[in-house]
C-alpha positions as CSV (number, residue, x, y, z in Angstrom):
1,X,0.9,2.2,16.0
2,X,1.7,3.4,12.5
3,X,2.4,1.2,9.5
4,X,3.3,1.7,5.9
5,X,3.0,-1.1,3.3
6,X,5.6,-1.5,0.7
7,X,4.5,-2.1,-2.9
8,X,5.1,-5.9,-2.6
9,X,2.6,-6.4,0.2
10,X,-1.1,-7.2,-0.3
11,X,-3.0,-4.0,0.3
12,X,-5.6,-6.0,2.2
13,X,-3.1,-6.0,5.1
14,X,-4.0,-2.3,5.5
15,X,-7.6,-3.2,6.2
16,X,-6.5,-5.6,8.9
17,X,-4.3,-3.1,10.6
18,X,-6.8,-0.2,10.3
19,X,-9.5,-2.5,11.6
20,X,-7.4,-3.2,14.6
21,X,-7.2,0.6,15.3
22,X,-3.8,1.4,13.8
23,X,-2.8,3.9,11.2
24,X,-1.8,2.3,7.9
25,X,-1.2,3.4,4.4
26,X,0.6,2.2,1.3
27,X,3.8,3.6,-0.1
28,X,1.8,4.4,-3.2
29,X,-0.6,6.5,-1.1
30,X,2.5,8.5,0.0
31,X,3.4,9.2,-3.7
32,X,6.5,7.0,-3.5
33,X,5.4,4.1,-5.7
34,X,8.7,4.0,-7.6
35,X,10.9,4.8,-4.6
36,X,14.0,2.7,-3.9
37,X,14.0,0.5,-0.8
38,X,16.3,2.9,1.2
39,X,13.9,5.8,0.4
40,X,11.0,3.8,1.7
41,X,13.0,3.1,4.9
42,X,13.8,6.8,5.4
43,X,10.2,7.7,4.7
44,X,8.9,5.2,7.3
45,X,11.5,6.5,9.8
46,X,10.4,10.1,9.2
47,X,6.8,9.2,9.7
48,X,7.4,7.1,12.8
49,X,5.8,4.2,10.9
50,X,6.8,0.5,10.8
51,X,7.3,-0.7,7.2
52,X,5.5,-3.8,6.3
53,X,7.6,-5.6,3.6
54,X,7.8,-8.9,1.8
55,X,11.3,-8.5,0.5
56,X,14.0,-10.6,2.2
57,X,16.9,-8.6,0.9
58,X,15.3,-5.3,2.0
59,X,14.6,-6.8,5.5
60,X,18.2,-7.9,5.8
61,X,19.5,-4.5,4.8
62,X,17.3,-2.8,7.3
63,X,18.3,-5.2,10.1
64,X,22.0,-5.0,9.3
65,X,21.9,-1.2,9.4
66,X,19.9,-1.2,12.6
67,X,17.5,1.1,10.8
68,X,14.0,1.9,12.2
69,X,15.0,0.8,15.7
70,X,14.7,-2.8,14.5
71,X,10.9,-2.3,14.0
72,X,10.1,-4.0,10.6
73,X,7.2,-6.3,9.9
74,X,8.6,-8.7,7.4
75,X,6.1,-11.1,5.9
76,X,8.1,-14.3,5.2
77,X,5.1,-15.8,3.5
78,X,3.1,-15.2,0.3
79,X,0.9,-12.1,0.4
80,X,-2.3,-14.1,1.0
81,X,-0.8,-15.9,3.9
82,X,0.5,-12.6,5.4
83,X,-3.0,-11.2,5.4
84,X,-4.4,-14.4,6.9
85,X,-1.7,-14.4,9.6
86,X,-2.3,-10.7,10.4
87,X,-6.0,-11.2,10.6
88,X,-5.6,-14.0,13.2
89,X,-2.6,-12.5,15.1
90,X,-2.6,-8.7,14.7
91,X,-2.8,-8.1,18.5
92,X,0.2,-10.4,19.2
93,X,2.2,-8.9,16.3
94,X,1.6,-5.3,17.6
95,X,2.5,-6.4,21.1
96,X,5.8,-7.9,20.0
97,X,6.7,-4.8,18.0
98,X,5.8,-2.5,20.9
99,X,8.0,-4.6,23.3
100,X,11.0,-4.7,21.0
101,X,13.8,-2.5,22.3
102,X,15.1,0.0,19.8
103,X,18.4,-1.0,18.2
104,X,21.3,1.5,18.8
């Protein structure tokens, strides 16, 4: 599975996802460090990547527009806790994302 981390996500989440065998990079790595949220969403869609975000408003906009087939990893906790959660549950998170039907 492919993931792209938004700027507000602890970059250590990348290590967790890559360590579990997934592709993962940051939006900064893509040269889009100053990009607007919608540009990040379009970039992720174009790259067939799931955005990992920590921004409630951004997550709600993506959900309401049914963008990215509903595949967004939204960390509803502080960055450190997101990394801890992913470390403990990455397999389950990936399984849930893989099973989610695309929104149309």
